[in-house]
N, CA, C and O atoms as a printed pandas DataFrame, in Angstrom:
     atom_number atom_name residue_name chain_id  residue_number  x_coord  y_coord  z_coord
0              1         N          MET        A               1  -52.045   22.394   -7.149
1              2        CA          MET        A               1  -50.647   22.705   -6.990
2              3         C          MET        A               1  -49.851   22.157   -8.159
3              4         O          MET        A               1  -48.929   21.362   -7.975
4              5         N          VAL        A               2  -50.192   22.561   -9.300
5              6        CA          VAL        A               2  -49.476   22.161  -10.492
6              7         C          VAL        A               2  -48.264   23.065  -10.651
7              8         O          VAL        A               2  -48.351   24.278  -10.461
8              9         N          GLY        A               3  -47.129   22.462  -11.003
9             10        CA          GLY        A               3  -45.934   23.250  -11.252
10            11         C          GLY        A               3  -45.034   23.436  -10.045
11            12         O          GLY        A               3  -44.017   24.121  -10.154
12            13         N          VAL        A               4  -45.358   22.865   -8.914
13            14        CA          VAL        A               4  -44.499   22.982   -7.729
14            15         C          VAL        A               4  -43.463   21.865   -7.777
15            16         O          VAL        A               4  -43.811   20.688   -7.871
16            17         N          ILE        A               5  -42.212   22.236   -7.713
17            18        CA          ILE        A               5  -41.121   21.258   -7.755
18            19         C          ILE        A               5  -40.413   21.273   -6.407
19            20         O          ILE        A               5  -39.982   22.322   -5.928
20            21         N          ALA        A               6  -40.302   20.115   -5.815
21            22        CA          ALA        A               6  -39.587   20.021   -4.533
22            23         C          ALA        A               6  -38.091   20.070   -4.799
23            24         O          ALA        A               6  -37.581   19.341   -5.650
24            25         N          ARG        A               7  -37.397   20.919   -4.078
25            26        CA          ARG        A               7  -35.951   21.055   -4.255
26            27         C          ARG        A               7  -35.255   20.566   -2.992
27            28         O          ARG        A               7  -35.754   20.735   -1.879
28            29         N          SER        A               8  -34.106   19.963   -3.189
29            30        CA          SER        A               8  -33.327   19.537   -2.033
30            31         C          SER        A               8  -32.686   20.770   -1.408
31            32         O          SER        A               8  -32.485   21.771   -2.094
32            33         N          PRO        A               9  -32.363   20.715   -0.124
33            34        CA          PRO        A               9  -31.771   21.869    0.546
34            35         C          PRO        A               9  -30.419   22.265   -0.058
35            36         O          PRO        A               9  -30.069   23.445   -0.052
36            37         N          LEU        A              10  -29.651   21.295   -0.580
37            38        CA          LEU        A              10  -28.350   21.581   -1.184
38            39         C          LEU        A              10  -28.381   21.201   -2.655
39            40         O          LEU        A              10  -28.889   20.136   -3.006
40            41         N          PRO        A              11  -27.850   22.050   -3.516
41            42        CA          PRO        A              11  -27.738   21.647   -4.921
42            43         C          PRO        A              11  -26.846   20.414   -5.043
43            44         O          PRO        A              11  -25.976   20.181   -4.204
44            45         N          ARG        A              12  -27.068   19.641   -6.079
45            46        CA          ARG        A              12  -26.361   18.373   -6.259
46            47         C          ARG        A              12  -24.840   18.565   -6.305
47            48         O          ARG        A              12  -24.106   17.763   -5.728
48            49         N          GLY        A              13  -24.363   19.600   -6.972
49            50        CA          GLY        A              13  -22.925   19.859   -7.069
50            51         C          GLY        A              13  -22.302   20.137   -5.713
51            52         O          GLY        A              13  -21.217   19.643   -5.407
52            53         N          ARG        A              14  -22.988   20.926   -4.902
53            54        CA          ARG        A              14  -22.467   21.246   -3.571
54            55         C          ARG        A              14  -22.476   20.005   -2.676
55            56         O          ARG        A              14  -21.551   19.799   -1.891
56            57         N          LEU        A              15  -23.505   19.193   -2.790
57            58        CA          LEU        A              15  -23.569   17.965   -2.003
58            59         C          LEU        A              15  -22.431   17.020   -2.379
59            60         O          LEU        A              15  -21.810   16.418   -1.503
60            61         N          LEU        A              16  -22.155   16.888   -3.669
61            62        CA          LEU        A              16  -21.056   16.048   -4.122
62            63         C          LEU        A              16  -19.719   16.593   -3.623
63            64         O          LEU        A              16  -18.856   15.823   -3.202
64            65         N          PHE        A              17  -19.543   17.910   -3.668
65            66        CA          PHE        A              17  -18.313   18.529   -3.177
66            67         C          PHE        A              17  -18.125   18.244   -1.689
67            68         O          PHE        A              17  -17.032   17.867   -1.267
68            69         N          LEU        A              18  -19.167   18.418   -0.898
69            70        CA          LEU        A              18  -19.063   18.162    0.545
70            71         C          LEU        A              18  -18.780   16.692    0.831
71            72         O          LEU        A              18  -18.041   16.369    1.761
72            73         N          LEU        A              19  -19.355   15.816    0.047
73            74        CA          LEU        A              19  -19.090   14.390    0.211
74            75         C          LEU        A              19  -17.625   14.084   -0.071
75            76         O          LEU        A              19  -16.991   13.337    0.675
76            77         N          MET        A              20  -17.084   14.655   -1.139
77            78        CA          MET        A              20  -15.674   14.431   -1.476
78            79         C          MET        A              20  -14.750   15.008   -0.403
79            80         O          MET        A              20  -13.745   14.384   -0.062
80            81         N          VAL        A              21  -15.069   16.174    0.129
81            82        CA          VAL        A              21  -14.266   16.762    1.208
82            83         C          VAL        A              21  -14.290   15.842    2.421
83            84         O          VAL        A              21  -13.259   15.639    3.062
84            85         N          GLY        A              22  -15.439   15.290    2.739
85            86        CA          GLY        A              22  -15.536   14.359    3.862
86            87         C          GLY        A              22  -14.692   13.115    3.652
87            88         O          GLY        A              22  -14.033   12.648    4.581
88            89         N          VAL        A              23  -14.705   12.572    2.440
89            90        CA          VAL        A              23  -13.897   11.387    2.135
90            91         C          VAL        A              23  -12.416   11.706    2.288
91            92         O          VAL        A              23  -11.665   10.905    2.843
92            93         N          VAL        A              24  -11.992   12.860    1.804
93            94        CA          VAL        A              24  -10.579   13.251    1.921
94            95         C          VAL        A              24  -10.191   13.418    3.384
95            96         O          VAL        A              24   -9.124   12.955    3.787
96            97         N          ILE        A              25  -11.016   14.058    4.179
97            98        CA          ILE        A              25  -10.703   14.260    5.598
98            99         C          ILE        A              25  -10.594   12.928    6.320
99           100         O          ILE        A              25   -9.662   12.722    7.097
100          101         N          VAL        A              26  -11.523   12.029    6.079
101          102        CA          VAL        A              26  -11.475   10.716    6.733
102          103         C          VAL        A              26  -10.245    9.941    6.295
103          104         O          VAL        A              26   -9.584    9.326    7.132
104          105         N          SER        A              27   -9.916    9.951    5.006
105          106        CA          SER        A              27   -8.763    9.180    4.533
106          107         C          SER        A              27   -7.455    9.767    5.039
107          108         O          SER        A              27   -6.511    9.016    5.288
108          109         N          LEU        A              28   -7.365   11.074    5.199
109          110        CA          LEU        A              28   -6.142   11.680    5.723
110          111         C          LEU        A              28   -5.996   11.477    7.225
111          112         O          LEU        A              28   -4.873   11.446    7.729
112          113         N          SER        A              29   -7.094   11.340    7.948
113          114        CA          SER        A              29   -7.007   11.161    9.395
114          115         C          SER        A              29   -6.842    9.699    9.792
115          116         O          SER        A              29   -6.560    9.413   10.956
116          117         N          TYR        A              30   -7.009    8.770    8.861
117          118        CA          TYR        A              30   -6.904    7.344    9.192
118          119         C          TYR        A              30   -5.557    6.978    9.808
119          120         O          TYR        A              30   -5.545    6.275   10.819
120          121         N          PRO        A              31   -4.408    7.421    9.252
121          122        CA          PRO        A              31   -3.130    7.064    9.885
122          123         C          PRO        A              31   -3.004    7.590   11.309
123          124         O          PRO        A              31   -2.297    6.993   12.121
124          125         N          LEU        A              32   -3.666    8.683   11.626
125          126        CA          LEU        A              32   -3.602    9.228   12.979
126          127         C          LEU        A              32   -4.416    8.395   13.960
127          128         O          LEU        A              32   -4.131    8.392   15.157
128          129         N          LEU        A              33   -5.418    7.693   13.464
129          130        CA          LEU        A              33   -6.297    6.915   14.333
130          131         C          LEU        A              33   -5.806    5.496   14.564
131          132         O          LEU        A              33   -6.248    4.842   15.509
132          133         N          THR        A              34   -4.911    5.009   13.732
133          134        CA          THR        A              34   -4.405    3.648   13.877
134          135         C          THR        A              34   -3.067    3.675   14.588
135          136         O          THR        A              34   -2.316    4.643   14.472
136          137         N          LYS        A              35   -2.767    2.616   15.324
137          138        CA          LYS        A              35   -1.477    2.581   16.011
138          139         C          LYS        A              35   -0.404    2.149   15.020
139          140         O          LYS        A              35   -0.669    1.353   14.119
140          141         N          PRO        A              36    0.804    2.674   15.186
141          142        CA          PRO        A              36    1.869    2.335   14.230
142          143         C          PRO        A              36    2.269    0.867   14.328
143          144         O          PRO        A              36    2.209    0.259   15.396
144          145         N          ASP        A              37    2.672    0.320   13.203
145          146        CA          ASP        A              37    3.131   -1.064   13.175
146          147         C          ASP        A              37    4.465   -1.181   13.885
147          148         O          ASP        A              37    5.227   -0.218   13.981
148          149         N          GLU        A              38    4.732   -2.382   14.380
149          150        CA          GLU        A              38    6.039   -2.629   14.978
150          151         C          GLU        A              38    7.072   -2.676   13.862
151          152         O          GLU        A              38    6.761   -3.096   12.748
152          153         N          PRO        A              39    8.305   -2.247   14.151
153          154        CA          PRO        A              39    9.328   -2.296   13.101
154          155         C          PRO        A              39    9.648   -3.737   12.712
155          156         O          PRO        A              39    9.539   -4.655   13.525
156          157         N          ASP        A              40   10.040   -3.914   11.465
157          158        CA          ASP        A              40   10.408   -5.240   10.990
158          159         C          ASP        A              40   11.662   -5.715   11.713
159          160         O          ASP        A              40   12.569   -4.922   11.966
160          161         N          PRO        A              41   11.723   -7.003   12.048
161          162        CA          PRO        A              41   12.926   -7.506   12.719
162          163         C          PRO        A              41   14.110   -7.507   11.759
163          164         O          PRO        A              41   13.953   -7.707   10.555
164          165         N          GLU        A              42   15.279   -7.283   12.307
165          166        CA          GLU        A              42   16.493   -7.311   11.499
166          167         C          GLU        A              42   17.170   -8.660   11.684
167          168         O          GLU        A              42   17.180   -9.214   12.783
168          169         N          HIS        A              43   17.733   -9.182   10.607
169          170        CA          HIS        A              43   18.414  -10.467   10.639
170          171         C          HIS        A              43   19.875  -10.260   10.270
171          172         O          HIS        A              43   20.205   -9.482    9.375
172          173         N          ALA        A              44   20.728  -10.964   10.967
173          174        CA          ALA        A              44   22.157  -10.901   10.663
174          175         C          ALA        A              44   22.491  -11.971    9.625
175          176         O          ALA        A              44   21.751  -12.942    9.469
176          177         N          TYR        A              45   23.585  -11.793    8.930
177          178        CA          TYR        A              45   24.008  -12.783    7.947
178          179         C          TYR        A              45   25.526  -12.852    7.948
179          180         O          TYR        A              45   26.207  -11.921    8.376
180          181         N          THR        A              46   26.041  -13.971    7.461
181          182        CA          THR        A              46   27.474  -14.182    7.324
182          183         C          THR        A              46   27.729  -14.795    5.955
183          184         O          THR        A              46   27.082  -15.776    5.588
184          185         N          ILE        A              47   28.665  -14.231    5.193
185          186        CA          ILE        A              47   29.038  -14.801    3.898
186          187         C          ILE        A              47   29.989  -15.953    4.173
187          188         O          ILE        A              47   31.074  -15.752    4.720
188          189         N          VAL        A              48   29.587  -17.153    3.798
189          190        CA          VAL        A              48   30.407  -18.337    4.076
190          191         C          VAL        A              48   31.145  -18.823    2.841
191          192         O          VAL        A              48   32.117  -19.569    2.960
192          193         N          ASN        A              49   30.701  -18.412    1.649
193          194        CA          ASN        A              49   31.357  -18.860    0.432
194          195         C          ASN        A              49   30.882  -17.988   -0.728
195          196         O          ASN        A              49   29.804  -17.398   -0.664
196          197         N          THR        A              50   31.671  -17.912   -1.763
197          198        CA          THR        A              50   31.265  -17.225   -2.985
198          199         C          THR        A              50   31.458  -18.169   -4.156
199          200         O          THR        A              50   32.301  -19.065   -4.114
200          201         N          PHE        A              51   30.671  -17.962   -5.199
201          202        CA          PHE        A              51   30.723  -18.811   -6.380
202          203         C          PHE        A              51   30.841  -17.923   -7.608
203          204         O          PHE        A              51   30.351  -16.794   -7.609
204          205         N          PRO        A              52   31.499  -18.436   -8.671
205          206        CA          PRO        A              52   31.579  -17.638   -9.898
206          207         C          PRO        A              52   30.172  -17.422  -10.469
207          208         O          PRO        A              52   29.279  -18.255  -10.315
208          209         N          HIS        A              53   30.014  -16.299  -11.118
209          210        CA          HIS        A              53   28.695  -15.947  -11.637
210          211         C          HIS        A              53   28.832  -15.440  -13.069
211          212         O          HIS        A              53   29.732  -14.658  -13.373
212          213         N          ASP        A              54   27.949  -15.882  -13.935
213          214        CA          ASP        A              54   27.939  -15.447  -15.328
214          215         C          ASP        A              54   27.400  -14.013  -15.388
215          216         O          ASP        A              54   26.239  -13.791  -15.046
216          217         N          PRO        A              55   28.205  -13.038  -15.811
217          218        CA          PRO        A              55   27.726  -11.652  -15.831
218          219         C          PRO        A              55   26.609  -11.413  -16.849
219          220         O          PRO        A              55   25.918  -10.397  -16.772
220          221         N          GLU        A              56   26.422  -12.326  -17.793
221          222        CA          GLU        A              56   25.342  -12.185  -18.770
222          223         C          GLU        A              56   24.013  -12.723  -18.235
223          224         O          GLU        A              56   22.958  -12.441  -18.801
224          225         N          ALA        A              57   24.060  -13.496  -17.147
225          226        CA          ALA        A              57   22.839  -14.061  -16.565
226          227         C          ALA        A              57   22.258  -13.067  -15.556
227          228         O          ALA        A              57   22.962  -12.195  -15.047
228          229         N          PHE        A              58   20.991  -13.212  -15.285
229          230        CA          PHE        A              58   20.370  -12.370  -14.271
230          231         C          PHE        A              58   19.541  -13.253  -13.344
231          232         O          PHE        A              58   19.075  -14.323  -13.736
232          233         N          THR        A              59   19.371  -12.795  -12.133
233          234        CA          THR        A              59   18.631  -13.561  -11.134
234          235         C          THR        A              59   17.140  -13.467  -11.422
235          236         O          THR        A              59   16.582  -12.375  -11.536
236          237         N          GLN        A              60   16.501  -14.632  -11.539
237          238        CA          GLN        A              60   15.054  -14.656  -11.762
238          239         C          GLN        A              60   14.296  -14.800  -10.452
239          240         O          GLN        A              60   13.121  -14.445  -10.367
240          241         N          GLY        A              61   14.961  -15.317   -9.440
241          242        CA          GLY        A              61   14.268  -15.463   -8.172
242          243         C          GLY        A              61   15.174  -15.989   -7.088
243          244         O          GLY        A              61   16.181  -16.643   -7.363
244          245         N          LEU        A              62   14.812  -15.702   -5.856
245          246        CA          LEU        A              62   15.506  -16.213   -4.682
246          247         C          LEU        A              62   14.487  -16.950   -3.830
247          248         O          LEU        A              62   13.359  -16.491   -3.651
248          249         N          VAL        A              63   14.904  -18.107   -3.302
249          250        CA          VAL        A              63   14.033  -18.893   -2.430
250          251         C          VAL        A              63   14.827  -19.260   -1.193
251          252         O          VAL        A              63   15.950  -19.755   -1.292
252          253         N          TYR        A              64   14.246  -19.019   -0.031
253          254        CA          TYR        A              64   14.865  -19.413    1.230
254          255         C          TYR        A              64   14.065  -20.591    1.764
255          256         O          TYR        A              64   12.884  -20.449    2.083
256          257         N          HIS        A              65   14.711  -21.767    1.863
257          258        CA          HIS        A              65   14.008  -22.982    2.273
258          259         C          HIS        A              65   14.917  -23.813    3.162
259          260         O          HIS        A              65   16.061  -24.087    2.799
260          261         N          ASP        A              66   14.420  -24.213    4.316
261          262        CA          ASP        A              66   15.158  -25.050    5.271
262          263         C          ASP        A              66   16.547  -24.493    5.568
263          264         O          ASP        A              66   17.524  -25.241    5.604
264          265         N          GLY        A              67   16.634  -23.197    5.779
265          266        CA          GLY        A              67   17.896  -22.587    6.164
266          267         C          GLY        A              67   18.862  -22.355    5.023
267          268         O          GLY        A              67   20.004  -21.969    5.270
268          269         N          ARG        A              68   18.455  -22.572    3.785
269          270        CA          ARG        A              68   19.336  -22.368    2.628
270          271         C          ARG        A              68   18.700  -21.376    1.661
271          272         O          ARG        A              68   17.479  -21.299    1.527
272          273         N          LEU        A              69   19.567  -20.619    0.993
273          274        CA          LEU        A              69   19.119  -19.649    0.007
274          275         C          LEU        A              69   19.438  -20.176   -1.381
275          276         O          LEU        A              69   20.592  -20.476   -1.687
276          277         N          TYR        A              70   18.421  -20.289   -2.218
277          278        CA          TYR        A              70   18.581  -20.784   -3.582
278          279         C          TYR        A              70   18.347  -19.634   -4.558
279          280         O          TYR        A              70   17.440  -18.821   -4.380
280          281         N          GLU        A              71   19.192  -19.587   -5.600
281          282        CA          GLU        A              71   19.071  -18.559   -6.632
282          283         C          GLU        A              71   18.672  -19.219   -7.946
283          284         O          GLU        A              71   19.265  -20.218   -8.351
284          285         N          GLY        A              72   17.691  -18.671   -8.592
285          286        CA          GLY        A              72   17.280  -19.183   -9.900
286          287         C          GLY        A              72   17.684  -18.210  -10.991
287          288         O          GLY        A              72   17.391  -17.017  -10.908
288          289         N          THR        A              73   18.374  -18.730  -12.036
289          290        CA          THR        A              73   18.769  -17.863  -13.152
290          291         C          THR        A              73   18.171  -18.376  -14.443
291          292         O          THR        A              73   18.386  -17.784  -15.500
């Protein structure tokens, strides 16, 4: 039996295509299979004071620590 080549039932290109279609179907159905997250809680705020601000400066960061909000410029 010289010259007999075993072939797979599906050509490699078709197998790759079917694999990609399967990945797309699974990834698109994932949000339908998971339960939705709870909405983020809302927080109220009150402006208690304002301070002058340099219009040429920009905020580099905000930190909320022990009930106070700190701004870094």
